[in-house]
C-alpha positions in Angstrom: 32.6 104.1 185.5 28.4 102.8 185.6 24.8 105.0 186.2 25.9 103.2 190.2 29.4 104.2 190.4 28.4 107.7 189.6 25.8 108.5 191.5 27.6 107.7 194.2 30.1 109.1 193.8 27.6 111.6 193.5 25.3 110.9 196.4 29.7 110.9 198.5 30.0 115.1 197.4 27.2 116.3 197.9 27.2 114.8 201.9 30.1 116.6 201.8 29.4 119.7 200.8 32.6 119.4 197.5 29.7 120.6 195.0 32.2 121.7 192.3 34.6 118.6 192.6 30.9 116.5 191.5 30.9 119.3 188.6 34.5 118.8 187.3 34.7 114.7 187.7 30.5 114.5 187.0 29.1 116.2 184.5 29.8 116.3 181.1 30.1 120.1 180.1 26.9 120.2 177.5 25.2 119.2 181.2 21.8 120.9 181.9 20.0 121.8 185.2 16.5 122.3 185.8 15.2 124.5 188.7 10.9 125.0 189.0 8.7 127.1 187.6 10.2 130.6 189.4 13.3 129.7 190.0 16.4 132.2 188.9 18.0 131.0 186.6 15.4 127.8 185.2 17.3 125.8 183.3 21.9 126.6 182.6 23.4 124.7 179.7 26.8 123.6 179.7 29.4 123.1 183.1 30.4 126.2 183.0 27.8 127.9 183.8 26.3 125.7 186.4 28.9 126.1 188.0 28.9 129.3 187.8 25.5 129.3 189.4 26.7 127.1 192.3 28.4 129.7 193.0 26.0 132.3 193.1 24.1 129.3 195.6 27.2 129.0 198.0 27.9 133.2 198.0 23.9 133.6 199.2 22.9 130.7 200.6 24.9 129.4 204.5 25.1 125.7 204.8 24.3 124.4 208.3 23.7 120.8 207.2 23.0 118.9 204.2 22.2 115.1 203.9 21.7 113.5 200.5 20.0 109.8 200.2 21.1 106.8 200.0 20.8 107.5 195.8 17.8 105.3 193.9 19.4 104.1 189.8 17.1 103.0 187.4 18.8 102.6 184.7 20.6 105.9 183.1 18.3 108.0 186.1 19.6 108.2 189.4 17.2 110.2 192.2 18.5 110.7 196.4 16.6 113.4 198.7 18.2 116.1 199.6 17.7 117.7 203.2 19.1 120.7 204.0 19.2 123.8 207.0 20.1 127.3 204.8 19.6 130.7 205.6 19.4 132.2 202.6 20.9 136.0 202.8 18.2 138.4 204.0 15.5 135.5 205.7 15.0 133.2 208.2 16.8 130.0 209.0 14.8 127.4 206.9 14.6 123.6 207.1 13.8 122.1 203.2 13.8 119.0 201.1 13.7 118.6 197.7 14.3 115.8 194.9 16.9 115.7 192.3 16.9 113.7 189.7 20.4 113.2 187.0 20.6 111.2 184.0 24.2 109.4 183.1 25.6 108.8 179.3 28.7 107.4 178.8 29.8 107.8 181.9 29.0 111.6 183.0 25.7 113.1 184.1 23.6 115.3 181.4 21.2 116.6 183.3 19.6 117.2 186.7 16.3 118.3 187.7 15.5 119.5 190.7 12.0 119.3 192.8 10.9 122.0 195.9 7.9 124.1 196.9 
């Protein structure tokens, strides 16, 4: 897949809440994921660990709405804005936005970074 094809498929899966399918189909086995400083886990490596992180997020966070913007592609990089309406266990409901940055190599996502806070 081209970077644009990966970007389009990723945005589609995000907007449908199909995180597991995105990880399985679009990510390299040795991909890594990084959250902003102060978040735990900040860095996870490998498709299996990323899946565990996603499962923990889904267990602890109720998602009322999530929208991924149209992806912007520059070379092997993808960026999207995510807008979320969520409620973490024990916390009030809130709306938040983040910038998501992905790197693609050989048709697979090899890294993702999230910027928010």
